[in-house]
Biopython code that builds the backbone (N, CA, C, O; Angstrom):
import numpy as np
from Bio.PDB.StructureBuilder import StructureBuilder

atoms = [
    (1, "MET", "N", (83.516, 119.940, 38.099)),
    (1, "MET", "CA", (84.674, 119.503, 37.339)),
    (1, "MET", "C", (85.585, 120.698, 37.099)),
    (1, "MET", "O", (85.147, 121.713, 36.557)),
    (2, "ASP", "N", (86.834, 120.585, 37.494)),
    (2, "ASP", "CA", (87.797, 121.654, 37.280)),
    (2, "ASP", "C", (88.268, 121.637, 35.835)),
    (2, "ASP", "O", (88.411, 120.586, 35.210)),
    (3, "LYS", "N", (88.503, 122.843, 35.328)),
    (3, "LYS", "CA", (89.027, 122.975, 33.969)),
    (3, "LYS", "C", (90.552, 122.851, 34.031)),
    (3, "LYS", "O", (91.264, 123.854, 34.001)),
    (4, "ASN", "N", (91.043, 121.616, 34.119)),
    (4, "ASN", "CA", (92.495, 121.446, 34.123)),
    (4, "ASN", "C", (92.908, 120.497, 33.016)),
    (4, "ASN", "O", (92.062, 119.961, 32.301)),
    (5, "SER", "N", (94.199, 120.290, 32.875)),
    (5, "SER", "CA", (94.702, 119.510, 31.744)),
    (5, "SER", "C", (94.252, 118.055, 31.783)),
    (5, "SER", "O", (94.018, 117.459, 30.732)),
    (6, "SER", "N", (94.125, 117.464, 32.985)),
    (6, "SER", "CA", (93.674, 116.068, 33.032)),
    (6, "SER", "C", (92.215, 115.962, 32.594)),
    (6, "SER", "O", (91.826, 114.964, 31.988)),
    (7, "ASP", "N", (91.405, 116.978, 32.892)),
    (7, "ASP", "CA", (90.022, 116.986, 32.411)),
    (7, "ASP", "C", (89.982, 117.103, 30.892)),
    (7, "ASP", "O", (89.173, 116.447, 30.237)),
    (8, "LEU", "N", (90.853, 117.937, 30.332)),
    (8, "LEU", "CA", (90.906, 118.100, 28.880)),
    (8, "LEU", "C", (91.358, 116.802, 28.224)),
    (8, "LEU", "O", (90.805, 116.408, 27.198)),
    (9, "ILE", "N", (92.340, 116.139, 28.790)),
    (9, "ILE", "CA", (92.806, 114.861, 28.242)),
    (9, "ILE", "C", (91.680, 113.837, 28.257)),
    (9, "ILE", "O", (91.478, 113.121, 27.276)),
    (10, "SER", "N", (90.957, 113.764, 29.348)),
    (10, "SER", "CA", (89.820, 112.852, 29.451)),
    (10, "SER", "C", (88.747, 113.209, 28.428)),
    (10, "SER", "O", (88.172, 112.325, 27.793)),
    (11, "PHE", "N", (88.478, 114.511, 28.268)),
    (11, "PHE", "CA", (87.501, 114.963, 27.288)),
    (11, "PHE", "C", (87.928, 114.551, 25.881)),
    (11, "PHE", "O", (87.111, 114.064, 25.100)),
    (12, "ILE", "N", (89.181, 114.742, 25.564)),
    (12, "ILE", "CA", (89.676, 114.382, 24.233)),
    (12, "ILE", "C", (89.539, 112.880, 23.998)),
    (12, "ILE", "O", (89.186, 112.459, 22.896)),
    (13, "GLU", "N", (89.814, 112.070, 25.016)),
    (13, "GLU", "CA", (89.617, 110.621, 24.887)),
    (13, "GLU", "C", (88.158, 110.296, 24.609)),
    (13, "GLU", "O", (87.859, 109.464, 23.752)),
    (14, "ASN", "N", (87.245, 110.948, 25.330)),
    (14, "ASN", "CA", (85.817, 110.738, 25.100)),
    (14, "ASN", "C", (85.397, 111.237, 23.719)),
    (14, "ASN", "O", (84.603, 110.591, 23.035)),
    (15, "PHE", "N", (85.928, 112.378, 23.317)),
    (15, "PHE", "CA", (85.648, 112.942, 22.001)),
    (15, "PHE", "C", (86.112, 111.985, 20.907)),
    (15, "PHE", "O", (85.389, 111.726, 19.945)),
    (16, "ARG", "N", (87.312, 111.471, 21.066)),
    (16, "ARG", "CA", (87.881, 110.543, 20.081)),
    (16, "ARG", "C", (87.019, 109.280, 19.986)),
    (16, "ARG", "O", (86.756, 108.794, 18.886)),
    (17, "ALA", "N", (86.584, 108.755, 21.114)),
    (17, "ALA", "CA", (85.751, 107.543, 21.118)),
    (17, "ALA", "C", (84.382, 107.814, 20.485)),
    (17, "ALA", "O", (83.880, 107.002, 19.709)),
    (18, "ALA", "N", (83.795, 108.942, 20.816)),
    (18, "ALA", "CA", (82.457, 109.266, 20.303)),
    (18, "ALA", "C", (82.466, 109.486, 18.798)),
    (18, "ALA", "O", (81.503, 109.141, 18.113)),
    (19, "THR", "N", (83.538, 110.052, 18.284)),
    (19, "THR", "CA", (83.596, 110.397, 16.871)),
    (19, "THR", "C", (84.353, 109.355, 16.044)),
    (19, "THR", "O", (84.445, 109.477, 14.822)),
    (20, "HIS", "N", (84.892, 108.339, 16.707)),
    (20, "HIS", "CA", (85.636, 107.271, 16.030)),
    (20, "HIS", "C", (86.832, 107.815, 15.239)),
    (20, "HIS", "O", (87.167, 107.321, 14.162)),
    (21, "ILE", "N", (87.455, 108.837, 15.802)),
    (21, "ILE", "CA", (88.659, 109.400, 15.193)),
    (21, "ILE", "C", (89.843, 108.572, 15.672)),
    (21, "ILE", "O", (90.073, 108.437, 16.874)),
    (22, "GLY", "N", (90.575, 108.031, 14.742)),
    (22, "GLY", "CA", (91.661, 107.118, 15.059)),
    (22, "GLY", "C", (92.836, 107.773, 15.754)),
    (22, "GLY", "O", (92.958, 108.998, 15.777)),
    (23, "PRO", "N", (93.700, 106.946, 16.322)),
    (23, "PRO", "CA", (94.859, 107.452, 17.058)),
    (23, "PRO", "C", (95.902, 108.126, 16.176)),
    (23, "PRO", "O", (96.801, 108.796, 16.683)),
    (24, "ASP", "N", (95.789, 107.955, 14.858)),
    (24, "ASP", "CA", (96.757, 108.584, 13.966)),
    (24, "ASP", "C", (96.523, 110.088, 13.826)),
    (24, "ASP", "O", (97.419, 110.817, 13.402)),
    (25, "GLN", "N", (95.327, 110.553, 14.180)),
    (25, "GLN", "CA", (95.004, 111.986, 14.126)),
    (25, "GLN", "C", (95.343, 112.613, 15.484)),
    (25, "GLN", "O", (94.799, 112.205, 16.510)),
    (26, "VAL", "N", (96.230, 113.590, 15.485)),
    (26, "VAL", "CA", (96.592, 114.289, 16.716)),
    (26, "VAL", "C", (95.452, 115.238, 17.069)),
    (26, "VAL", "O", (95.034, 116.058, 16.250)),
    (27, "ILE", "N", (94.954, 115.116, 18.300)),
    (27, "ILE", "CA", (93.872, 115.968, 18.777)),
    (27, "ILE", "C", (94.336, 116.653, 20.056)),
    (27, "ILE", "O", (94.771, 115.995, 21.001)),
    (28, "THR", "N", (94.240, 117.978, 20.078)),
    (28, "THR", "CA", (94.527, 118.774, 21.273)),
    (28, "THR", "C", (93.374, 119.750, 21.448)),
    (28, "THR", "O", (92.454, 119.781, 20.631)),
    (29, "GLY", "N", (93.419, 120.529, 22.488)),
    (29, "GLY", "CA", (92.413, 121.561, 22.692)),
    (29, "GLY", "C", (92.440, 122.613, 21.598)),
    (29, "GLY", "O", (91.430, 123.267, 21.336)),
    (30, "GLU", "N", (93.587, 122.779, 20.959)),
    (30, "GLU", "CA", (93.748, 123.783, 19.903)),
    (30, "GLU", "C", (93.374, 123.265, 18.517)),
    (30, "GLU", "O", (93.357, 124.030, 17.553)),
    (31, "THR", "N", (93.078, 121.986, 18.413)),
    (31, "THR", "CA", (92.753, 121.404, 17.107)),
    (31, "THR", "C", (91.480, 122.029, 16.548)),
    (31, "THR", "O", (90.434, 122.031, 17.197)),
    (32, "GLU", "N", (91.588, 122.552, 15.346)),
    (32, "GLU", "CA", (90.426, 123.106, 14.655)),
    (32, "GLU", "C", (89.538, 121.954, 14.206)),
    (32, "GLU", "O", (90.014, 121.000, 13.590)),
    (33, "LEU", "N", (88.247, 122.042, 14.515)),
    (33, "LEU", "CA", (87.326, 120.971, 14.147)),
    (33, "LEU", "C", (87.328, 120.714, 12.646)),
    (33, "LEU", "O", (87.297, 119.564, 12.209)),
    (34, "GLU", "N", (87.364, 121.775, 11.867)),
    (34, "GLU", "CA", (87.350, 121.636, 10.407)),
    (34, "GLU", "C", (88.616, 120.977, 9.870)),
    (34, "GLU", "O", (88.632, 120.531, 8.722)),
    (35, "SER", "N", (89.677, 120.906, 10.671)),
    (35, "SER", "CA", (90.909, 120.261, 10.225)),
    (35, "SER", "C", (90.876, 118.749, 10.439)),
    (35, "SER", "O", (91.759, 118.032, 9.969)),
    (36, "ILE", "N", (89.864, 118.272, 11.143)),
    (36, "ILE", "CA", (89.727, 116.837, 11.403)),
    (36, "ILE", "C", (89.047, 116.207, 10.189)),
    (36, "ILE", "O", (87.908, 116.537, 9.859)),
    (37, "ALA", "N", (89.758, 115.301, 9.536)),
    (37, "ALA", "CA", (89.267, 114.714, 8.285)),
    (37, "ALA", "C", (87.885, 114.076, 8.460)),
    (37, "ALA", "O", (87.056, 114.151, 7.553)),
    (38, "ALA", "N", (87.632, 113.461, 9.591)),
    (38, "ALA", "CA", (86.368, 112.751, 9.800)),
    (38, "ALA", "C", (85.257, 113.644, 10.362)),
    (38, "ALA", "O", (84.161, 113.154, 10.636)),
    (39, "TRP", "N", (85.516, 114.937, 10.538)),
    (39, "TRP", "CA", (84.517, 115.824, 11.148)),
    (39, "TRP", "C", (83.381, 116.065, 10.164)),
    (39, "TRP", "O", (83.592, 116.594, 9.073)),
    (40, "ASP", "N", (82.177, 115.673, 10.560)),
    (40, "ASP", "CA", (80.999, 115.863, 9.717)),
    (40, "ASP", "C", (79.763, 115.948, 10.606)),
    (40, "ASP", "O", (79.881, 115.935, 11.831)),
    (41, "SER", "N", (78.590, 116.033, 10.008)),
    (41, "SER", "CA", (77.352, 116.201, 10.771)),
    (41, "SER", "C", (77.060, 114.988, 11.644)),
    (41, "SER", "O", (76.477, 115.144, 12.717)),
    (42, "LEU", "N", (77.440, 113.800, 11.229)),
    (42, "LEU", "CA", (77.227, 112.616, 12.065)),
    (42, "LEU", "C", (78.092, 112.677, 13.318)),
    (42, "LEU", "O", (77.649, 112.299, 14.402)),
    (43, "ASN", "N", (79.320, 113.152, 13.171)),
    (43, "ASN", "CA", (80.172, 113.293, 14.349)),
    (43, "ASN", "C", (79.664, 114.403, 15.264)),
    (43, "ASN", "O", (79.828, 114.328, 16.482)),
    (44, "LEU", "N", (79.061, 115.413, 14.696)),
    (44, "LEU", "CA", (78.452, 116.465, 15.505)),
    (44, "LEU", "C", (77.340, 115.875, 16.377)),
    (44, "LEU", "O", (77.230, 116.200, 17.559)),
    (45, "LEU", "N", (76.527, 115.014, 15.787)),
    (45, "LEU", "CA", (75.475, 114.335, 16.561)),
    (45, "LEU", "C", (76.078, 113.419, 17.624)),
    (45, "LEU", "O", (75.535, 113.292, 18.721)),
    (46, "SER", "N", (77.187, 112.791, 17.298)),
    (46, "SER", "CA", (77.872, 111.941, 18.276)),
    (46, "SER", "C", (78.379, 112.748, 19.459)),
    (46, "SER", "O", (78.352, 112.279, 20.596)),
    (47, "VAL", "N", (78.839, 113.954, 19.192)),
    (47, "VAL", "CA", (79.310, 114.828, 20.273)),
    (47, "VAL", "C", (78.123, 115.246, 21.160)),
    (47, "VAL", "O", (78.257, 115.300, 22.383)),
    (48, "ILE", "N", (76.982, 115.537, 20.557)),
    (48, "ILE", "CA", (75.790, 115.875, 21.345)),
    (48, "ILE", "C", (75.436, 114.700, 22.256)),
    (48, "ILE", "O", (75.129, 114.892, 23.432)),
    (49, "ALA", "N", (75.481, 113.486, 21.709)),
    (49, "ALA", "CA", (75.194, 112.291, 22.520)),
    (49, "ALA", "C", (76.233, 112.116, 23.619)),
    (49, "ALA", "O", (75.888, 111.743, 24.741)),
    (50, "MET", "N", (77.506, 112.380, 23.313)),
    (50, "MET", "CA", (78.561, 112.264, 24.310)),
    (50, "MET", "C", (78.323, 113.233, 25.468)),
    (50, "MET", "O", (78.481, 112.869, 26.634)),
    (51, "PHE", "N", (77.944, 114.466, 25.138)),
    (51, "PHE", "CA", (77.671, 115.446, 26.194)),
    (51, "PHE", "C", (76.561, 114.941, 27.114)),
    (51, "PHE", "O", (76.636, 115.097, 28.332)),
    (52, "ASP", "N", (75.548, 114.346, 26.531)),
    (52, "ASP", "CA", (74.428, 113.839, 27.310)),
    (52, "ASP", "C", (74.843, 112.634, 28.154)),
    (52, "ASP", "O", (74.586, 112.603, 29.358)),
    (53, "LEU", "N", (75.474, 111.657, 27.537)),
    (53, "LEU", "CA", (75.785, 110.402, 28.217)),
    (53, "LEU", "C", (76.968, 110.488, 29.170)),
    (53, "LEU", "O", (76.915, 109.943, 30.273)),
    (54, "LYS", "N", (78.024, 111.160, 28.762)),
    (54, "LYS", "CA", (79.242, 111.208, 29.585)),
    (54, "LYS", "C", (79.241, 112.340, 30.599)),
    (54, "LYS", "O", (79.823, 112.216, 31.676)),
    (55, "TYR", "N", (78.582, 113.452, 30.252)),
    (55, "TYR", "CA", (78.670, 114.645, 31.092)),
    (55, "TYR", "C", (77.319, 115.105, 31.631)),
    (55, "TYR", "O", (77.239, 116.091, 32.363)),
    (56, "ASN", "N", (76.252, 114.382, 31.263)),
    (56, "ASN", "CA", (74.904, 114.716, 31.717)),
    (56, "ASN", "C", (74.568, 116.177, 31.412)),
    (56, "ASN", "O", (73.994, 116.885, 32.238)),
    (57, "LYS", "N", (74.943, 116.610, 30.199)),
    (57, "LYS", "CA", (74.708, 117.982, 29.753)),
    (57, "LYS", "C", (73.863, 117.966, 28.489)),
    (57, "LYS", "O", (74.153, 117.226, 27.549)),
    (58, "ASP", "N", (72.832, 118.774, 28.472)),
    (58, "ASP", "CA", (71.970, 118.923, 27.304)),
    (58, "ASP", "C", (72.436, 120.167, 26.563)),
    (58, "ASP", "O", (72.111, 121.288, 26.953)),
    (59, "ILE", "N", (73.192, 119.969, 25.504)),
    (59, "ILE", "CA", (73.830, 121.070, 24.786)),
    (59, "ILE", "C", (72.931, 121.571, 23.673)),
    (59, "ILE", "O", (72.381, 120.786, 22.901)),
    (60, "ASN", "N", (72.789, 122.865, 23.598)),
    (60, "ASN", "CA", (72.054, 123.501, 22.515)),
    (60, "ASN", "C", (72.888, 123.367, 21.245)),
    (60, "ASN", "O", (74.032, 123.821, 21.213)),
    (61, "PRO", "N", (72.334, 122.749, 20.190)),
    (61, "PRO", "CA", (73.105, 122.584, 18.953)),
    (61, "PRO", "C", (73.637, 123.901, 18.376)),
    (61, "PRO", "O", (74.700, 123.916, 17.755)),
    (62, "ASP", "N", (72.918, 124.991, 18.572)),
    (62, "ASP", "CA", (73.409, 126.288, 18.077)),
    (62, "ASP", "C", (74.722, 126.668, 18.743)),
    (62, "ASP", "O", (75.624, 127.195, 18.091)),
    (63, "ASN", "N", (74.833, 126.402, 20.052)),
    (63, "ASN", "CA", (76.083, 126.689, 20.763)),
    (63, "ASN", "C", (77.201, 125.772, 20.278)),
    (63, "ASN", "O", (78.357, 126.182, 20.174)),
    (64, "LEU", "N", (76.843, 124.543, 19.988)),
    (64, "LEU", "CA", (77.830, 123.593, 19.495)),
    (64, "LEU", "C", (78.367, 124.022, 18.132)),
    (64, "LEU", "O", (79.561, 123.889, 17.865)),
    (65, "LEU", "N", (77.509, 124.525, 17.290)),
    (65, "LEU", "CA", (77.922, 124.960, 15.954)),
    (65, "LEU", "C", (78.854, 126.171, 15.987)),
    (65, "LEU", "O", (79.580, 126.422, 15.024)),
    (66, "LYS", "N", (78.837, 126.910, 17.073)),
    (66, "LYS", "CA", (79.726, 128.069, 17.213)),
    (66, "LYS", "C", (81.158, 127.649, 17.552)),
    (66, "LYS", "O", (82.084, 128.450, 17.426)),
    (67, "CYS", "N", (81.340, 126.419, 17.974)),
    (67, "CYS", "CA", (82.656, 125.930, 18.373)),
    (67, "CYS", "C", (83.538, 125.744, 17.154)),
    (67, "CYS", "O", (83.116, 125.177, 16.146)),
    (68, "LYS", "N", (84.748, 126.220, 17.255)),
    (68, "LYS", "CA", (85.723, 126.117, 16.171)),
    (68, "LYS", "C", (86.846, 125.135, 16.499)),
    (68, "LYS", "O", (87.448, 124.547, 15.601)),
    (69, "ARG", "N", (87.124, 124.963, 17.793)),
    (69, "ARG", "CA", (88.222, 124.097, 18.239)),
    (69, "ARG", "C", (87.693, 123.047, 19.204)),
    (69, "ARG", "O", (86.606, 123.198, 19.763)),
    (70, "VAL", "N", (88.457, 121.992, 19.395)),
    (70, "VAL", "CA", (88.096, 120.968, 20.365)),
    (70, "VAL", "C", (87.993, 121.595, 21.754)),
    (70, "VAL", "O", (87.120, 121.222, 22.539)),
    (71, "GLY", "N", (88.872, 122.536, 22.058)),
    (71, "GLY", "CA", (88.833, 123.214, 23.357)),
    (71, "GLY", "C", (87.547, 124.005, 23.567)),
    (71, "GLY", "O", (87.088, 124.150, 24.699)),
    (72, "ASP", "N", (86.969, 124.512, 22.495)),
    (72, "ASP", "CA", (85.685, 125.208, 22.606)),
    (72, "ASP", "C", (84.593, 124.239, 23.046)),
    (72, "ASP", "O", (83.737, 124.585, 23.860)),
    (73, "LEU", "N", (84.629, 123.023, 22.500)),
    (73, "LEU", "CA", (83.668, 121.998, 22.920)),
    (73, "LEU", "C", (83.855, 121.682, 24.405)),
    (73, "LEU", "O", (82.887, 121.580, 25.157)),
    (74, "PHE", "N", (85.106, 121.529, 24.808)),
    (74, "PHE", "CA", (85.427, 121.251, 26.212)),
    (74, "PHE", "C", (84.891, 122.355, 27.120)),
    (74, "PHE", "O", (84.365, 122.076, 28.198)),
    (75, "ASN", "N", (85.024, 123.602, 26.688)),
    (75, "ASN", "CA", (84.559, 124.722, 27.502)),
    (75, "ASN", "C", (83.047, 124.732, 27.670)),
    (75, "ASN", "O", (82.540, 125.264, 28.658)),
    (76, "LEU", "N", (82.319, 124.153, 26.723)),
    (76, "LEU", "CA", (80.854, 124.101, 26.838)),
    (76, "LEU", "C", (80.407, 123.321, 28.074)),
    (76, "LEU", "O", (79.356, 123.608, 28.647)),
    (77, "ILE", "N", (81.203, 122.339, 28.478)),
    (77, "ILE", "CA", (80.850, 121.552, 29.668)),
    (77, "ILE", "C", (80.653, 122.473, 30.863)),
    (77, "ILE", "O", (79.761, 122.254, 31.683)),
    (78, "HIS", "N", (81.472, 123.485, 30.958)),
    (78, "HIS", "CA", (81.477, 124.377, 32.121)),
    (78, "HIS", "C", (80.457, 125.506, 32.008)),
    (78, "HIS", "O", (80.249, 126.252, 32.964)),
    (79, "GLU", "N", (79.827, 125.632, 30.857)),
    (79, "GLU", "CA", (78.854, 126.700, 30.649)),
    (79, "GLU", "C", (77.435, 126.253, 30.987)),
    (79, "GLU", "O", (76.532, 127.084, 31.089)),
    (80, "TYR", "N", (77.232, 124.947, 31.162)),
    (80, "TYR", "CA", (75.876, 124.426, 31.439)),
    (80, "TYR", "C", (75.812, 123.874, 32.838)),
    (80, "TYR", "O", (74.763, 123.391, 33.263)),
]
sb = StructureBuilder()
sb.init_structure("model")
sb.init_model(0)
sb.init_chain("A")
sb.init_seg("    ")
for serial, (resi, resn, name, xyz) in enumerate(atoms, 1):
    if name == "N":
        sb.init_residue(resn, " ", resi, " ")
    sb.init_atom(name, np.array(xyz, "f"), 0.0, 1.0, " ", f" {name:<3s}", serial, name[0])
structure = sb.get_structure()
């Protein structure tokens, strides 16, 4: 998978679906996770499940916790 803008857009769509973040919240690669009103530990687990189901990636939760932006999560796809 190439790290291009269409991949990021697709990732954001998957992220939004997995975390049930509504369309009223603007999400980009630069969006700080802590700025997302619905961001919590349950959504973190949803992201782990998304990585497994959508990307066939087994993400180490410690690496996930280091992510500060949505783009950091996207970059994890390419690290595994």
